[in-house]
C-alpha positions as CSV (number, residue, x, y, z in Angstrom):
1,M,23.7,-8.3,23.1
2,L,24.2,-5.5,20.6
3,D,27.4,-5.8,18.6
4,T,28.3,-2.2,17.8
5,G,30.6,-1.2,20.6
6,L,28.6,2.0,20.6
7,T,28.4,3.0,24.3
8,R,26.0,5.4,25.9
9,R,28.8,7.7,26.9
10,H,30.1,7.9,23.3
11,L,26.5,8.5,22.1
12,L,25.9,11.3,24.5
13,A,29.2,13.0,23.6
14,A,28.6,12.6,19.9
15,M,25.0,13.9,20.0
16,A,26.1,17.0,21.8
17,G,28.9,17.5,19.2
18,A,26.4,17.1,16.4
19,G,23.9,19.5,18.0
20,I,21.1,16.9,18.5
21,G,21.2,16.2,22.2
22,A,17.5,16.9,22.3
23,A,16.9,13.3,21.1
24,L,17.7,12.1,24.6
25,P,15.8,12.7,27.9
26,A,16.5,16.2,29.2
27,A,18.8,15.2,32.0
28,A,21.0,13.1,29.7
29,G,21.1,15.6,26.9
30,G,22.0,18.4,29.4
31,R,24.9,16.4,30.8
32,A,26.2,15.7,27.3
33,G,26.0,19.3,26.4
34,A,28.1,20.2,29.5
35,T,30.8,17.6,28.8
36,A,31.1,17.6,25.0
37,S,30.5,20.5,22.6
38,K,32.7,19.6,19.6
39,R,32.2,17.2,16.8
40,G,35.7,16.1,17.5
41,D,34.5,14.2,20.5
42,A,32.6,11.8,18.3
43,A,35.4,11.4,15.9
44,S,37.9,10.6,18.7
45,A,35.7,7.7,19.8
46,R,35.7,6.1,16.4
47,R,38.0,3.2,15.6
48,P,40.9,4.0,13.3
49,D,39.7,1.7,10.6
50,S,36.2,3.2,10.5
51,I,34.3,2.6,7.2
52,G,34.0,5.7,5.0
53,V,30.4,6.0,3.8
54,A,29.0,8.0,0.8
55,L,25.3,8.8,0.9
56,V,23.7,8.5,-2.5
57,G,20.7,10.8,-2.7
58,L,20.4,13.7,-0.4
59,G,16.7,13.8,0.4
60,Y,14.9,14.0,3.8
61,Y,16.0,10.5,5.1
62,A,19.7,11.1,4.2
63,G,19.7,14.7,5.5
64,H,17.6,14.3,8.7
65,L,18.4,10.8,9.8
66,L,21.4,9.1,8.1
67,A,23.8,12.0,8.1
68,P,23.1,12.9,11.8
69,G,23.3,9.2,12.6
70,L,26.8,9.0,11.0
71,Q,27.9,11.6,13.6
72,L,27.2,9.1,16.3
73,T,28.7,5.9,14.9
74,R,31.9,4.2,16.0
75,N,32.5,1.8,13.1
76,C,31.7,4.2,10.2
77,H,31.6,7.8,9.3
78,L,30.3,10.1,6.6
79,A,33.0,10.5,4.0
80,G,31.2,11.5,0.7
81,I,28.0,12.4,-1.0
82,V,26.4,11.7,-4.4
83,T,23.7,14.0,-5.6
84,G,21.9,15.2,-8.8
85,T,21.2,18.6,-7.2
86,P,24.4,20.7,-7.2
87,A,22.8,23.4,-5.1
88,K,22.8,21.0,-2.1
89,I,26.6,20.5,-2.2
90,P,27.8,23.7,-0.4
91,E,25.5,23.2,2.6
92,W,26.5,19.5,3.0
93,Q,30.2,20.4,2.7
94,A,30.0,23.2,5.2
95,K,28.0,21.1,7.7
96,Y,30.0,17.9,7.5
97,G,33.4,18.9,6.2
98,I,33.2,16.8,3.1
99,A,36.2,17.3,0.8
100,D,35.7,18.2,-2.9
101,R,37.3,14.9,-3.9
102,N,34.5,13.0,-2.2
103,V,31.6,14.8,-3.9
104,Y,30.0,13.1,-6.9
105,S,27.1,13.5,-9.3
106,Y,25.2,10.6,-10.8
107,D,27.0,11.2,-14.1
108,D,30.5,10.8,-12.6
109,F,29.5,8.4,-9.8
110,D,31.7,5.6,-11.3
111,R,34.8,7.5,-10.4
112,I,34.2,6.5,-6.8
113,A,36.1,3.3,-7.7
114,D,39.4,5.3,-7.4
115,N,38.6,6.8,-4.0
116,P,40.1,4.8,-1.1
117,E,38.4,7.1,1.5
118,I,35.0,5.6,0.6
119,Q,34.4,1.9,1.3
120,A,30.6,1.8,1.3
121,V,27.8,3.6,-0.4
122,Y,24.3,4.0,1.1
123,I,21.6,4.2,-1.6
124,V,18.8,6.5,-0.5
125,T,17.1,7.3,-3.8
126,P,13.7,6.6,-5.3
127,N,13.1,2.9,-5.6
128,D,13.6,2.6,-9.4
129,L,17.2,3.8,-9.0
130,H,18.2,1.2,-6.4
131,K,19.2,-1.5,-8.8
132,P,21.2,0.6,-11.4
133,L,23.1,2.4,-8.6
134,A,23.8,-0.8,-6.7
135,L,25.2,-2.4,-9.8
136,R,27.4,0.6,-10.5
137,A,28.6,0.7,-6.8
138,A,29.4,-3.0,-6.9
139,A,31.3,-2.6,-10.2
140,A,33.3,0.2,-8.5
141,G,34.3,-2.3,-5.7
142,K,32.2,-0.6,-3.0
143,H,30.1,-2.3,-0.4
144,V,26.4,-1.5,-0.9
145,W,23.8,-0.5,1.7
146,C,20.4,0.0,0.2
147,E,17.2,1.4,1.6
148,K,14.0,-0.6,1.5
149,P,12.2,-1.7,-0.6
150,M,15.3,-3.3,-2.0
151,A,14.2,-3.0,-5.6
152,M,11.2,-2.7,-7.9
153,N,10.7,-6.5,-8.0
154,A,12.3,-9.8,-7.1
155,A,14.2,-10.1,-10.5
156,E,15.9,-6.8,-9.8
157,A,16.8,-7.8,-6.3
158,Q,18.4,-11.0,-7.5
159,E,20.5,-9.0,-10.0
160,M,21.7,-6.8,-7.1
161,I,22.7,-9.9,-5.1
162,D,24.5,-11.5,-8.0
163,A,26.4,-8.3,-8.8
164,C,27.6,-7.8,-5.3
165,R,28.6,-11.4,-4.9
166,A,30.5,-11.3,-8.2
167,A,32.3,-8.1,-7.0
168,N,33.0,-9.6,-3.6
169,V,31.3,-6.7,-1.8
170,Q,28.7,-6.8,0.9
171,L,25.0,-6.0,0.3
172,A,22.9,-4.9,3.3
173,I,19.3,-3.7,3.3
174,G,18.2,-0.8,5.5
175,Y,15.7,-2.6,7.7
176,R,16.5,-0.6,10.8
177,M,13.9,-2.5,12.9
178,Q,15.9,-5.7,12.7
179,H,18.6,-4.0,14.7
180,Q,16.2,-2.9,17.5
181,P,16.1,-5.0,20.7
182,S,12.3,-4.9,20.9
183,T,12.2,-6.6,17.4
184,M,14.8,-9.1,18.5
185,Q,12.7,-10.0,21.5
186,L,9.8,-10.8,19.2
187,R,12.1,-12.9,17.1
188,A,13.1,-14.8,20.2
189,M,9.4,-15.3,21.2
190,A,8.6,-16.8,17.8
191,K,11.1,-19.5,18.7
192,D,10.3,-19.9,22.4
193,K,6.5,-19.6,22.1
194,P,6.0,-18.3,25.7
195,Y,2.2,-18.1,25.1
196,G,1.9,-21.3,23.2
197,R,1.1,-21.8,19.5
198,M,0.2,-18.7,17.5
199,L,-3.4,-18.6,16.4
200,K,-3.4,-15.4,14.3
201,V,-1.1,-12.4,13.6
202,S,-1.9,-8.9,12.5
203,A,0.5,-6.2,11.1
204,D,-0.6,-2.7,10.1
205,A,1.7,0.1,9.0
206,G,0.7,3.4,7.5
207,F,-0.1,7.1,7.9
208,H,-2.4,9.7,6.5
209,A,-0.5,12.1,4.2
210,Y,-0.4,14.0,0.9
211,D,-3.6,16.0,1.3
212,D,-1.8,19.2,0.4
213,V,0.0,17.8,-2.7
214,D,-0.5,19.5,-6.1
215,P,-1.7,16.7,-8.4
216,A,0.4,18.3,-11.2
217,N,3.6,18.1,-9.1
218,K,3.5,14.9,-7.2
219,P,6.4,13.6,-5.0
220,W,8.0,10.5,-6.3
221,R,6.3,8.2,-3.7
222,L,3.1,8.8,-5.7
223,L,4.5,8.0,-9.1
224,P,4.4,4.5,-10.4
225,Q,7.5,4.8,-12.5
226,N,9.5,5.5,-9.4
227,G,8.1,2.7,-7.3
228,G,5.5,4.8,-5.5
229,G,2.5,3.6,-3.5
230,A,1.8,2.4,0.0
231,M,2.8,-1.2,-0.4
232,Y,6.3,-0.4,-1.5
233,D,6.8,2.2,1.2
234,M,5.0,1.2,4.3
235,G,3.7,-2.2,3.3
236,V,7.2,-3.6,3.6
237,Y,7.1,-2.8,7.3
238,A,3.9,-4.8,7.8
239,L,5.4,-7.6,5.7
240,Q,8.6,-7.7,7.6
241,G,6.8,-7.6,10.9
242,A,4.6,-10.5,10.0
243,R,7.7,-12.5,9.0
244,Y,9.7,-11.9,12.1
245,I,6.9,-12.2,14.6
246,T,6.0,-15.6,13.2
247,G,9.6,-16.7,12.3
248,Q,8.2,-18.1,9.1
249,E,8.1,-17.4,5.4
250,P,4.7,-16.8,3.6
251,V,3.8,-19.5,1.1
252,A,0.8,-17.7,-0.4
253,V,-0.9,-14.3,-0.4
254,T,-4.3,-12.7,-1.2
255,A,-4.5,-8.9,-1.6
256,R,-6.7,-6.0,-2.5
257,S,-5.9,-2.3,-3.0
258,E,-8.0,0.8,-2.5
259,V,-7.8,4.3,-3.8
260,H,-9.9,7.1,-2.2
261,R,-8.1,10.1,-3.7
262,P,-7.8,9.2,-7.4
263,Q,-6.4,12.6,-8.3
264,L,-3.3,11.8,-6.3
265,F,-3.1,8.0,-6.4
266,E,-3.1,7.3,-10.2
267,G,-1.4,4.0,-10.9
268,V,-0.3,3.4,-7.3
269,D,-2.1,2.1,-4.3
270,E,-3.3,4.3,-1.5
271,T,-4.2,1.4,0.8
272,T,-3.5,-2.3,0.5
273,H,-4.8,-5.2,2.6
274,F,-3.0,-8.5,2.2
275,T,-3.4,-11.9,3.9
276,L,-0.3,-14.0,4.3
277,E,-0.6,-17.8,4.6
278,F,2.2,-19.8,6.2
279,A,3.0,-23.5,5.8
280,D,1.6,-24.5,9.2
281,G,-1.8,-23.0,8.6
282,L,-1.1,-19.7,10.4
283,V,-2.5,-16.6,8.8
284,A,-1.4,-13.0,9.1
285,E,-3.8,-10.2,8.3
286,C,-1.8,-7.1,7.1
287,S,-2.6,-3.6,6.0
288,T,-0.7,-0.6,4.8
289,S,-1.9,2.9,3.8
290,F,-1.1,6.5,2.9
291,G,-4.6,7.3,4.0
292,R,-4.9,5.9,7.5
293,D,-2.7,6.0,10.6
294,M,-1.8,2.5,11.7
295,N,1.2,1.1,13.6
296,T,0.6,-2.2,15.4
297,L,2.2,-5.7,15.3
298,R,0.3,-8.4,17.3
299,A,0.3,-12.1,17.8
300,D,-2.7,-13.9,19.4
301,C,-1.7,-17.3,20.9
302,E,-3.2,-20.2,22.8
303,R,-2.4,-18.8,26.2
304,G,-2.3,-15.0,25.6
305,W,-1.1,-12.3,23.3
306,Y,1.7,-9.8,22.8
307,E,2.1,-6.7,20.6
308,L,4.3,-3.8,19.7
309,S,2.4,-0.5,19.2
310,P,4.1,1.4,17.7
311,F,6.4,-1.1,16.1
312,Q,8.2,0.9,13.4
313,T,8.5,4.5,14.4
314,Y,11.9,6.1,14.7
315,D,11.7,6.0,18.5
316,N,9.5,5.0,21.4
317,I,9.0,1.4,20.2
318,K,7.1,-0.3,22.9
319,G,4.8,-3.2,23.5
320,R,2.9,-5.2,26.1
321,T,1.7,-8.7,26.7
322,S,-1.6,-10.2,27.9
323,D,-0.1,-10.7,31.4
324,G,1.1,-7.2,31.8
325,K,4.7,-7.5,30.8
326,L,6.4,-4.7,28.8
327,I,8.4,-5.0,25.7
328,E,10.5,-2.0,25.3
329,D,14.0,-0.7,24.3
330,E,15.0,0.2,27.9
331,G,18.5,1.6,28.1
332,V,19.0,1.3,24.3
333,L,20.8,3.9,22.3
334,P,18.1,6.1,20.8
335,H,19.3,6.6,17.2
336,Q,18.1,3.6,15.1
337,Q,20.0,4.5,12.0
338,A,23.2,4.9,13.9
339,L,22.8,1.5,15.4
340,Q,21.9,-0.1,12.0
341,M,24.9,1.5,10.2
342,D,27.3,0.6,13.0
343,N,26.2,-3.0,12.8
344,D,26.6,-3.1,9.0
345,A,30.0,-1.5,9.2
346,L,31.2,-3.9,11.8
347,A,30.1,-6.8,9.5
348,I,32.4,-5.3,6.8
349,L,35.3,-4.9,9.3
350,E,34.9,-8.4,10.6
351,K,34.4,-9.9,7.2
352,R,31.2,-11.6,8.1
353,P,27.7,-11.4,6.6
354,P,25.5,-8.4,7.6
355,R,22.5,-8.9,9.9
356,V,20.2,-8.0,7.0
357,P,21.7,-9.2,3.7
358,G,20.4,-8.8,0.2
359,E,18.7,-12.2,0.5
360,E,16.4,-10.8,3.2
361,G,15.3,-8.0,0.9
362,L,14.8,-10.6,-1.9
363,R,12.4,-12.6,0.3
364,D,10.3,-9.5,0.8
365,M,10.3,-8.6,-2.9
366,R,9.0,-12.1,-3.8
367,V,6.0,-11.5,-1.5
368,V,5.5,-7.9,-2.7
369,D,5.4,-9.2,-6.3
370,A,2.7,-11.7,-5.3
371,V,0.8,-8.9,-3.4
372,Y,0.7,-6.7,-6.4
373,A,-0.3,-9.6,-8.7
374,S,-3.2,-10.6,-6.5
375,A,-4.4,-7.0,-6.0
376,R,-4.2,-6.3,-9.7
377,E,-5.7,-9.6,-11.1
378,G,-7.6,-11.0,-8.1
379,G,-7.2,-14.4,-6.4
380,R,-4.7,-16.2,-4.3
381,R,-1.0,-16.1,-5.4
382,I,1.7,-18.5,-4.5
383,V,4.9,-16.8,-3.3
384,L,7.7,-18.0,-5.6
């Protein structure tokens, strides 16, 4: 059972108020538009102690997914923004009614400590900024939500965990898929083993992109100093998928990387293949890419198989089994980020650990470190 308290009626009203009812089937969206046309409908459904959230970094993900998602949530709301681009501020204030006192730059970000209207910050910046901003947020006494990958390496991830623990604030990682019922079904199947012992696993996450990029003006996801490359970005999905479909932690990894467009992928991987070994002898073959479309998570077992394909898109997660059963998010609220943020906010309100704490991100970073070491130097690497 989902623990957000976010009902379908609330979601329909909120989506209409935010102007995004098209994310629902036509009949549902039309009904919402007929019954709720003001953003106030969403606000009225929120609990009075809703967590105020500041988005740190106003790029595509924050603007197109997190901010709209925060119009749908019951347990949290958009209260502030932090940006290094002053030109973005007027549009965000006009669209979301953000007060001047809740607008920060990276230079004055630490003043957020004195703002009682903001209880949590969501870091949505290039990867190399995750750790320094998380440390500053923790020092300011704010709960930290951080996009994946959690950090540039496991050592940075541990620093983030230690800082949040010392400040007595929560640290949650933005693994939206771990809040989806289809993923939760796979986690349950890893325990129940309905098709017997797993024989092999495959996890592939990637897409073809960046053909039209000017090599002299690359986006940060292609720059090594910012934590660019396929493994950091899409590879974490494949890694996460392999971990939760097996219910195990990798003990060793062997990896190799490929670059087919060297003018774009200088110092970062375009495609990486990695083999995860588990303690019971099970192996997961994984791939990630910025040069190929791939989106499948599959387990082959003694008495059959099951898969999700796609397994990490923003909607339409679906799967099937060898005996014709469907794995799908039937009846589930459609906005993944709203579901994730409501769960994380509820954990703060109820003073319990979040579903995806910093320790989960650290486990991934230990494997990512081993993947990069193996791809760079060759050979099998133990996951430390």
